[in-house]
N, C-alpha and C positions, 0 to 999 in steps of 0.2 A: 236604323236602331238606335238612337241618341233620344233620349230624354226618360226617364219613366220614374213617377219618385207614386211610392204607395203614404196615404198620410198614416201617422202613428197607429192610430186608435187601427185599423184593419189591415195592420202587417201580421206577417205570419199565416196565411190565411192563401196560400198560392199564386195571388194576383200579377205581381212581375210577371210569375213564370208564366202561368194564363196567355200572358200579352207577347212576351219574348215569344213563343212557339207560334201565336197569331199569327206574329207577324212573318217568323222564319216563312213558314204554310205564304202565304200570299205571295210574298221575294220568289219561293221557290215553284212558285203558280207563274206567275207575270216569270220567265226562265234567269233569273239572277243564280249565277253558277256562284258567287263568291259572295258570305253575309258578313259584315267586320261590323267591331262591336268594342266599343272598348274599357275597362275602370283603372280602378287603383288599384294596386299591388297592395297583399297585408303585410304590416313589420311586424316588426314579434311581438305577439299576444293579442293583437289586432283579428277581426273578423268584418268582411267585408260584405256584405251580404249580395252586393248586387253581384259580383264573382260567382260564388257557388251559385247563381240562380242562373249565369251562361251557362256558367260548365252546365249545371246540369241540365239543359236544355239541346247542349251540343255545343257550345263553342267550348273550342279546346287552344290554348295561350301556345301563341308561338314567338312573344317574345314583348321584356320589358323597355318600356323608352321613357328615358330622360324629361326629364318638363325643366323649361328652362323658363327661367323669370331674370327680364330685363330690368335692371335702375340705373334710371343716368345722374 
């Protein structure tokens, strides 16, 4: 489910939702019982279209994962 991008001028037409749906169908047909995806959480006043696309096709948020950055 990793990495999908739509050109800015083509956004808002359902391409990502269609790709996510197709990927889920293929994975299910191949016998996958679990399908995992990740995206960033929404902060106050933010909107994450990827998160909304995933929820729209049936994914459920399970937890928020901390992202760590190591600095020397």
